[in-house]
C-alpha positions as CSV (number, residue, x, y, z in Angstrom):
1,X,106.6,58.7,127.5
2,X,105.4,57.4,123.9
3,X,101.9,58.2,124.7
4,X,102.8,61.7,125.7
5,X,104.6,62.3,122.3
6,X,101.4,60.9,120.5
7,X,99.1,63.2,122.5
8,X,101.5,66.1,121.8
9,X,101.8,65.2,118.2
10,X,97.8,64.7,117.9
11,X,97.7,68.5,119.4
12,X,100.1,69.9,116.8
13,X,98.3,68.2,114.0
14,X,95.0,69.5,115.2
15,X,96.4,72.9,115.6
16,X,97.8,73.0,112.2
17,X,94.5,71.4,110.5
18,X,92.6,74.3,112.3
19,X,94.7,77.1,110.8
20,X,94.6,75.7,107.1
21,X,92.5,78.1,105.1
22,X,91.4,77.7,101.4
23,X,92.6,80.6,99.2
24,X,90.1,82.1,96.7
25,X,91.0,84.3,93.7
26,X,89.4,86.1,90.9
27,X,90.6,87.3,87.8
28,X,89.5,90.8,87.3
29,X,91.2,91.7,84.2
30,X,93.2,90.0,81.6
31,X,94.7,90.8,78.4
32,X,96.5,88.8,75.9
33,X,99.1,91.2,74.6
34,X,100.0,88.9,71.8
35,X,97.0,90.2,70.0
36,X,98.0,93.9,70.4
37,X,99.8,95.7,67.6
38,X,103.5,96.9,68.3
39,X,103.7,100.3,69.5
40,X,102.0,102.4,72.1
41,X,99.7,100.6,74.7
42,X,97.5,103.5,75.2
43,X,94.7,103.6,72.6
44,X,94.6,99.6,72.1
45,X,91.8,97.4,73.5
46,X,90.3,99.9,76.1
47,X,93.8,100.9,77.5
48,X,93.8,104.7,78.4
49,X,96.0,107.3,79.6
50,X,96.0,108.2,83.3
51,X,97.0,112.0,83.8
52,X,98.6,114.5,81.4
53,X,102.2,113.0,81.2
54,X,102.7,111.1,77.7
55,X,106.6,111.0,77.8
56,X,108.1,107.6,77.3
57,X,104.9,106.0,76.5
58,X,104.3,102.5,77.7
59,X,105.1,100.0,74.7
60,X,103.9,96.7,73.5
61,X,106.5,94.6,71.7
62,X,106.4,91.0,70.5
63,X,103.2,90.4,72.6
64,X,104.8,92.1,76.0
65,X,104.2,95.3,77.7
66,X,107.6,97.1,77.9
67,X,108.3,99.9,80.4
68,X,111.1,102.1,78.2
69,X,114.3,102.5,79.8
70,X,115.6,106.0,80.8
71,X,113.0,106.6,83.2
72,X,114.0,109.6,85.3
73,X,110.8,111.0,86.2
74,X,107.0,110.5,86.2
75,X,106.2,109.4,82.6
76,X,103.1,107.8,81.3
77,X,100.7,105.9,83.4
78,X,98.0,103.6,81.8
79,X,94.7,102.0,82.9
80,X,92.0,100.0,81.5
81,X,88.4,100.3,83.0
82,X,86.5,97.2,84.2
83,X,83.6,97.9,82.5
84,X,81.3,96.1,84.7
85,X,80.3,95.4,88.6
86,X,81.9,92.7,90.2
87,X,81.4,91.6,93.8
88,X,84.0,89.4,95.8
89,X,82.7,88.0,99.1
90,X,85.2,86.6,101.7
91,X,84.8,85.6,105.1
92,X,85.3,89.0,106.7
93,X,84.7,91.5,103.8
94,X,82.8,92.1,100.7
95,X,84.5,94.3,97.8
96,X,82.6,95.6,95.2
97,X,84.5,97.1,92.1
98,X,82.6,99.3,89.7
99,X,84.2,100.1,86.3
100,X,83.3,103.6,84.4
């Protein structure tokens, strides 16, 4: 009986080991908002407005990005271009992101 349990345990350990994968990540964009001036995010360090709506603009306050309260509709959206081409390769796919 003990040998059966050991064999079963070995099979479980082998199965778990075969399913373990290593995760890979890359930072595509990162900003230190503590270096931004308090006020509208859009217009600082490459951040731009998406679309025409500029109501309730996204704010920087004390080094943090703040979405103003009172959101009842589609208000300001912001984006920042990557500026370069980056390629991320995985086991099953390659993703290429090209900035404007």
